[in-house]
TIRO-2110 file (N, C-alpha, C; in Angstrom, 1 decimal):
// TIRO-2110
-39.2, -132.9, -86.9, N, 1, A
-40.0, -131.7, -86.7, CA, 1, A
-39.2, -130.6, -87.4, C, 1, A
-39.9, -129.8, -88.2, N, 2, A
-39.2, -128.9, -88.9, CA, 2, A
-39.3, -127.5, -88.2, C, 2, A
-38.3, -126.7, -88.2, N, 3, A
-38.5, -125.5, -87.7, CA, 3, A
-38.5, -124.4, -88.8, C, 3, A
-39.5, -123.5, -88.7, N, 4, A
-39.6, -122.5, -89.7, CA, 4, A
-39.0, -121.3, -89.2, C, 4, A
-38.3, -120.6, -90.1, N, 5, A
-37.7, -119.3, -89.8, CA, 5, A
-37.8, -118.3, -90.8, C, 5, A
-38.4, -117.1, -90.7, N, 6, A
-38.5, -116.2, -91.7, CA, 6, A
-37.1, -115.6, -92.2, C, 6, A
-36.9, -115.7, -93.4, N, 7, A
-35.5, -115.2, -93.8, CA, 7, A
-35.8, -114.2, -94.9, C, 7, A
-35.2, -113.0, -94.8, N, 8, A
-35.4, -112.0, -95.8, CA, 8, A
-34.2, -112.4, -96.9, C, 8, A
-34.5, -111.8, -98.1, N, 9, A
-33.5, -112.0, -99.1, CA, 9, A
-32.1, -111.5, -98.7, C, 9, A
-31.1, -112.3, -98.8, N, 10, A
-29.7, -112.0, -98.4, CA, 10, A
-29.5, -112.5, -97.0, C, 10, A
-30.5, -112.9, -96.2, N, 11, A
-30.3, -113.4, -95.0, CA, 11, A
-30.2, -114.8, -94.8, C, 11, A
-29.6, -115.5, -95.7, N, 12, A
-29.5, -117.0, -95.6, CA, 12, A
-28.3, -117.3, -94.7, C, 12, A
-28.2, -118.5, -94.4, N, 13, A
-27.1, -119.1, -93.5, CA, 13, A
-25.7, -118.7, -94.2, C, 13, A
-24.8, -118.3, -93.3, N, 14, A
-23.4, -118.0, -93.8, CA, 14, A
-22.5, -118.7, -92.7, C, 14, A
-21.3, -118.9, -93.3, N, 15, A
-20.4, -119.7, -92.3, CA, 15, A
-19.5, -118.6, -91.7, C, 15, A
-19.4, -118.6, -90.4, N, 16, A
-18.5, -117.7, -89.6, CA, 16, A
-17.4, -118.5, -89.0, C, 16, A
-16.2, -117.9, -89.0, N, 17, A
-15.1, -118.5, -88.2, CA, 17, A
-15.0, -117.9, -87.0, C, 17, A
-14.9, -118.5, -85.9, N, 18, A
-14.7, -118.0, -84.5, CA, 18, A
-13.1, -117.8, -84.2, C, 18, A
-12.7, -116.6, -84.0, N, 19, A
-11.4, -116.4, -83.6, CA, 19, A
-11.5, -115.9, -82.2, C, 19, A
-10.8, -116.9, -81.3, N, 20, A
-10.7, -116.7, -79.8, CA, 20, A
-9.7, -115.5, -79.5, C, 20, A
-10.0, -114.9, -78.4, N, 21, A
-9.1, -113.8, -77.9, CA, 21, A
-8.1, -114.5, -77.0, C, 21, A
-6.8, -114.1, -77.2, N, 22, A
-5.8, -114.7, -76.3, CA, 22, A
-4.7, -113.5, -76.0, C, 22, A
-3.6, -113.8, -75.3, N, 23, A
-2.8, -112.9, -75.1, CA, 23, A
-1.4, -113.4, -75.3, C, 23, A
-0.5, -112.6, -75.7, N, 24, A
1.0, -113.1, -76.0, CA, 24, A
1.8, -112.0, -75.3, C, 24, A
3.1, -112.2, -75.2, N, 25, A
3.9, -111.3, -74.7, CA, 25, A
4.9, -110.7, -75.7, C, 25, A
4.9, -109.3, -75.9, N, 26, A
5.6, -108.8, -76.9, CA, 26, A
7.1, -108.7, -76.6, C, 26, A
8.0, -108.0, -77.4, N, 27, A
9.4, -107.9, -77.4, CA, 27, A
9.7, -107.1, -76.0, C, 27, A
8.9, -106.2, -75.6, N, 28, A
9.1, -105.5, -74.3, CA, 28, A
8.7, -106.2, -73.1, C, 28, A
8.2, -107.4, -73.2, N, 29, A
7.7, -108.0, -72.1, CA, 29, A
6.4, -107.8, -71.5, C, 29, A
5.5, -107.0, -72.4, N, 30, A
4.3, -106.6, -72.0, CA, 30, A
3.2, -107.6, -72.6, C, 30, A
2.1, -107.8, -71.9, N, 31, A
1.1, -108.6, -72.4, CA, 31, A
0.4, -107.9, -73.6, C, 31, A
0.1, -108.6, -74.7, N, 32, A
-0.6, -108.0, -75.9, CA, 32, A
-1.7, -108.9, -76.2, C, 32, A
-2.8, -108.3, -76.5, N, 33, A
-3.9, -109.2, -76.9, CA, 33, A
-3.8, -109.4, -78.4, C, 33, A
-4.2, -110.7, -78.7, N, 34, A
-4.2, -111.1, -80.1, CA, 34, A
-5.3, -112.2, -80.3, C, 34, A
-5.7, -112.2, -81.5, N, 35, A
-6.8, -113.1, -81.8, CA, 35, A
-6.2, -114.3, -82.5, C, 35, A
-6.5, -115.5, -82.3, N, 36, A
-6.1, -116.6, -82.7, CA, 36, A
-6.6, -116.8, -84.2, C, 36, A
-5.8, -116.7, -85.2, N, 37, A
-6.2, -116.7, -86.5, CA, 37, A
-6.5, -118.1, -87.1, C, 37, A
-5.9, -119.1, -86.5, N, 38, A
-6.3, -120.5, -86.8, CA, 38, A
-7.8, -120.7, -86.6, C, 38, A
-8.5, -121.2, -87.6, N, 39, A
-9.8, -121.5, -87.5, CA, 39, A
-10.1, -122.6, -86.5, C, 39, A
-10.4, -122.2, -85.3, N, 40, A
-10.6, -123.1, -84.2, CA, 40, A
-12.1, -123.8, -84.5, C, 40, A
-13.0, -123.1, -84.8, N, 41, A
-14.4, -123.5, -84.9, CA, 41, A
-15.2, -122.7, -85.8, C, 41, A
-16.1, -123.3, -86.4, N, 42, A
-17.0, -122.5, -87.4, CA, 42, A
-18.4, -122.7, -86.9, C, 42, A
-19.2, -121.6, -87.1, N, 43, A
-20.7, -121.6, -86.9, CA, 43, A
-21.4, -121.3, -88.2, C, 43, A
-22.6, -121.8, -88.3, N, 44, A
-23.5, -121.4, -89.5, CA, 44, A
-24.6, -120.7, -88.9, C, 44, A
-24.7, -119.4, -89.3, N, 45, A
-25.6, -118.4, -88.7, CA, 45, A
-26.2, -117.5, -89.8, C, 45, A
-27.2, -116.8, -89.3, N, 46, A
-27.8, -115.7, -90.1, CA, 46, A
-27.4, -114.5, -89.7, C, 46, A
-27.0, -113.6, -90.6, N, 47, A
-26.5, -112.2, -90.3, CA, 47, A
-27.7, -111.2, -90.7, C, 47, A
-27.9, -110.2, -89.8, N, 48, A
-28.9, -109.2, -90.0, CA, 48, A
-28.4, -107.9, -89.4, C, 48, A
-28.9, -106.8, -90.1, N, 49, A
-28.7, -105.5, -89.4, CA, 49, A
-29.5, -105.4, -88.2, C, 49, A
-28.9, -104.8, -87.1, N, 50, A
-29.7, -104.6, -85.8, CA, 50, A
-30.8, -103.6, -86.1, C, 50, A
-31.8, -103.7, -85.4, N, 51, A
-32.9, -102.9, -85.3, CA, 51, A
-32.5, -101.5, -84.6, C, 51, A
-33.0, -100.4, -84.8, N, 52, A
-32.6, -99.1, -84.2, CA, 52, A
-32.9, -99.2, -82.7, C, 52, A
-33.9, -99.9, -82.2, N, 53, A
-34.1, -100.0, -80.7, CA, 53, A
-33.0, -100.8, -80.0, C, 53, A
-32.5, -101.8, -80.8, N, 54, A
-31.4, -102.7, -80.2, CA, 54, A
-30.0, -101.9, -80.2, C, 54, A
-29.8, -101.1, -81.3, N, 55, A
-28.6, -100.1, -81.4, CA, 55, A
-28.6, -99.2, -80.2, C, 55, A
-29.9, -98.6, -79.9, N, 56, A
-29.8, -97.5, -79.0, CA, 56, A
-29.7, -98.2, -77.5, C, 56, A
-30.2, -99.4, -77.4, N, 57, A
-30.1, -100.1, -76.0, CA, 57, A
-28.6, -100.4, -75.8, C, 57, A
-27.9, -101.0, -76.7, N, 58, A
-26.6, -101.3, -76.7, CA, 58, A
-25.7, -100.1, -76.5, C, 58, A
-26.0, -99.1, -77.2, N, 59, A
-25.1, -97.8, -77.1, CA, 59, A
-25.3, -97.3, -75.8, C, 59, A
-26.5, -97.3, -75.0, N, 60, A
-26.6, -96.9, -73.7, CA, 60, A
-25.7, -97.8, -72.7, C, 60, A
-25.5, -98.9, -73.1, N, 61, A
-24.7, -99.9, -72.3, CA, 61, A
-23.2, -99.9, -72.6, C, 61, A
-22.8, -98.7, -73.4, N, 62, A
-21.5, -98.5, -73.8, CA, 62, A
-20.9, -99.7, -74.6, C, 62, A
-21.7, -100.4, -75.3, N, 63, A
-21.3, -101.5, -76.2, CA, 63, A
-22.1, -101.3, -77.5, C, 63, A
-21.7, -100.5, -78.5, N, 64, A
-22.4, -100.2, -79.6, CA, 64, A
-22.3, -101.4, -80.6, C, 64, A
-23.5, -101.7, -81.1, N, 65, A
-23.7, -102.8, -82.1, CA, 65, A
-24.1, -102.4, -83.5, C, 65, A
-23.9, -103.1, -84.5, N, 66, A
-24.3, -102.8, -85.8, CA, 66, A
-25.2, -103.9, -86.4, C, 66, A
-25.0, -105.1, -85.9, N, 67, A
-25.6, -106.4, -86.5, CA, 67, A
-26.0, -107.3, -85.4, C, 67, A
-26.9, -108.2, -85.7, N, 68, A
-27.1, -109.4, -85.0, CA, 68, A
-26.9, -110.7, -85.8, C, 68, A
-26.4, -111.6, -85.1, N, 69, A
-26.0, -113.0, -85.8, CA, 69, A
-26.7, -114.0, -85.0, C, 69, A
-27.5, -114.7, -85.7, N, 70, A
-28.5, -115.7, -85.0, CA, 70, A
-28.0, -117.1, -85.4, C, 70, A
-27.7, -118.0, -84.4, N, 71, A
-27.0, -119.3, -84.6, CA, 71, A
-28.1, -120.3, -84.0, C, 71, A
-28.3, -121.4, -84.7, N, 72, A
-29.0, -122.4, -84.2, CA, 72, A
-28.2, -123.2, -83.2, C, 72, A
-28.7, -123.4, -81.9, N, 73, A
-27.9, -124.3, -81.0, CA, 73, A
-27.4, -123.4, -79.9, C, 73, A
-26.7, -124.1, -79.0, N, 74, A
-26.0, -123.3, -77.8, CA, 74, A
-24.8, -122.4, -78.3, C, 74, A
-24.5, -121.3, -77.5, N, 75, A
-23.3, -120.5, -77.9, CA, 75, A
-22.1, -121.4, -78.0, C, 75, A
-21.4, -121.0, -79.0, N, 76, A
-19.9, -121.5, -79.1, CA, 76, A
-18.9, -120.5, -79.1, C, 76, A
-19.2, -119.2, -79.1, N, 77, A
-18.3, -118.2, -79.1, CA, 77, A
-18.6, -117.5, -77.7, C, 77, A
-17.7, -116.5, -77.2, N, 78, A
-17.9, -115.7, -76.1, CA, 78, A
-17.8, -114.2, -76.4, C, 78, A
-18.0, -113.5, -75.4, N, 79, A
-18.0, -112.0, -75.7, CA, 79, A
-16.5, -111.4, -76.0, C, 79, A
-15.6, -112.3, -75.7, N, 80, A
-14.2, -111.8, -75.9, CA, 80, A
-13.6, -112.1, -77.3, C, 80, A
-14.5, -112.9, -78.1, N, 81, A
-14.2, -113.4, -79.4, CA, 81, A
-14.6, -112.6, -80.5, C, 81, A
-14.3, -112.9, -81.8, N, 82, A
-14.7, -112.2, -82.9, CA, 82, A
-15.1, -113.2, -84.0, C, 82, A
-16.1, -112.8, -84.8, N, 83, A
-16.6, -113.6, -85.8, CA, 83, A
-16.0, -113.1, -87.2, C, 83, A
-15.6, -114.0, -88.0, N, 84, A
-15.1, -113.5, -89.4, CA, 84, A
-15.9, -114.2, -90.6, C, 84, A
-16.4, -113.4, -91.4, N, 85, A
-17.1, -113.8, -92.5, CA, 85, A
-16.4, -113.3, -93.8, C, 85, A
-15.5, -114.0, -94.4, N, 86, A
-14.8, -113.5, -95.6, CA, 86, A
-13.9, -112.3, -95.1, C, 86, A
-14.1, -111.1, -95.6, N, 87, A
-13.2, -110.1, -95.3, CA, 87, A
-13.9, -109.2, -94.1, C, 87, A
-15.1, -109.6, -93.7, N, 88, A
-15.8, -108.8, -92.6, CA, 88, A
-15.5, -109.3, -91.3, C, 88, A
-15.3, -108.5, -90.4, N, 89, A
-15.0, -108.8, -88.9, CA, 89, A
-16.0, -108.2, -88.0, C, 89, A
-16.6, -109.2, -87.2, N, 90, A
-17.6, -108.7, -86.2, CA, 90, A
-17.1, -109.1, -84.9, C, 90, A
-17.1, -108.0, -83.9, N, 91, A
-16.8, -108.1, -82.6, CA, 91, A
-17.9, -108.5, -81.8, C, 91, A
-17.9, -109.5, -80.9, N, 92, A
-19.1, -109.9, -80.2, CA, 92, A
-19.1, -109.0, -79.0, C, 92, A
-20.4, -108.2, -78.7, N, 93, A
-20.5, -107.3, -77.8, CA, 93, A
-21.3, -108.0, -76.7, C, 93, A
-22.3, -108.9, -77.0, N, 94, A
-23.1, -109.5, -76.1, CA, 94, A
-23.7, -110.7, -76.7, C, 94, A
-24.2, -111.7, -75.8, N, 95, A
-24.8, -112.9, -76.3, CA, 95, A
-26.1, -113.1, -75.4, C, 95, A
-27.1, -113.7, -76.2, N, 96, A
-28.4, -113.9, -75.6, CA, 96, A
-28.8, -115.3, -76.1, C, 96, A
-29.3, -116.1, -75.1, N, 97, A
-29.7, -117.4, -75.3, CA, 97, A
-31.2, -117.4, -74.9, C, 97, A
-32.1, -117.1, -75.9, N, 98, A
-33.5, -117.1, -75.5, CA, 98, A
-34.1, -118.3, -74.9, C, 98, A
-34.7, -118.3, -73.9, N, 99, A
-35.2, -119.4, -73.1, CA, 99, A
-34.2, -120.2, -72.4, C, 99, A
-32.9, -120.0, -72.5, N, 100, A
-31.9, -120.8, -71.9, CA, 100, A
-32.1, -122.4, -72.2, C, 100, A
-32.5, -122.7, -73.3, N, 101, A
-32.7, -124.2, -73.6, CA, 101, A
-31.6, -124.6, -74.6, C, 101, A
-30.8, -123.8, -75.1, N, 102, A
-29.7, -124.2, -76.1, CA, 102, A
-30.2, -124.4, -77.4, C, 102, A
-31.4, -123.9, -77.8, N, 103, A
-32.0, -123.9, -79.2, CA, 103, A
-31.4, -122.9, -80.0, C, 103, A
-31.4, -121.6, -79.6, N, 104, A
-30.9, -120.6, -80.5, CA, 104, A
-30.0, -119.7, -79.6, C, 104, A
-29.1, -119.0, -80.4, N, 105, A
-28.2, -118.0, -79.8, CA, 105, A
-28.2, -116.8, -80.6, C, 105, A
-28.3, -115.7, -80.0, N, 106, A
-28.3, -114.3, -80.7, CA, 106, A
-27.0, -113.6, -80.3, C, 106, A
-26.0, -113.4, -81.2, N, 107, A
-24.8, -112.7, -80.9, CA, 107, A
-25.2, -111.2, -81.4, C, 107, A
-24.8, -110.3, -80.4, N, 108, A
-25.0, -108.8, -80.8, CA, 108, A
-23.5, -108.4, -81.1, C, 108, A
-23.3, -107.9, -82.3, N, 109, A
-22.0, -107.7, -82.7, CA, 109, A
-21.8, -106.3, -83.3, C, 109, A
-20.5, -105.8, -83.4, N, 110, A
-20.2, -104.6, -83.9, CA, 110, A
-19.3, -104.9, -85.1, C, 110, A
-19.6, -104.5, -86.3, N, 111, A
-18.7, -104.6, -87.5, CA, 111, A
-17.6, -103.6, -87.6, C, 111, A
-16.5, -104.0, -87.5, N, 112, A
-15.2, -103.0, -87.6, CA, 112, A
-14.5, -103.3, -88.9, C, 112, A
-14.1, -102.2, -89.4, N, 113, A
-13.4, -102.2, -90.8, CA, 113, A
-11.9, -102.2, -90.6, C, 113, A
-11.4, -101.7, -89.5, N, 114, A
-10.1, -101.6, -89.2, CA, 114, A
-9.4, -102.9, -88.6, C, 114, A
-10.3, -103.8, -88.0, N, 115, A
-9.8, -105.0, -87.4, CA, 115, A
-9.4, -104.9, -86.0, C, 115, A
-9.6, -103.7, -85.5, N, 116, A
-9.2, -103.5, -84.1, CA, 116, A
-10.4, -103.3, -83.2, C, 116, A
-10.2, -103.7, -81.9, N, 117, A
-11.4, -103.3, -80.9, CA, 117, A
-11.1, -101.9, -80.6, C, 117, A
-12.2, -101.4, -80.0, N, 118, A
-12.2, -99.9, -79.7, CA, 118, A
-11.9, -99.8, -78.2, C, 118, A
END
């Protein structure tokens, strides 16, 4: 059974690396958040700019987004992780699994150019 999905030019499947969020202890003995740069897992997904309605809804929830990433299958990343595509870094703000059947996953992400969370 073939699954049809409308793709706009430039919205082809891309390979994203999942960087899991962890903590380490710095030299002063304080906990410090750090992302595991070892490629633990990769996903193949479609990147698209978020619709204005989606941006406004997430802004009102205090979690601004800039893009959506749609992956086929069950979620492999969590809201504490980030997705890396080349030099671009996307922090996951929310995850939606339509129908809860494990067929598709929508990641609501914010692209950050400084590499840091807000």
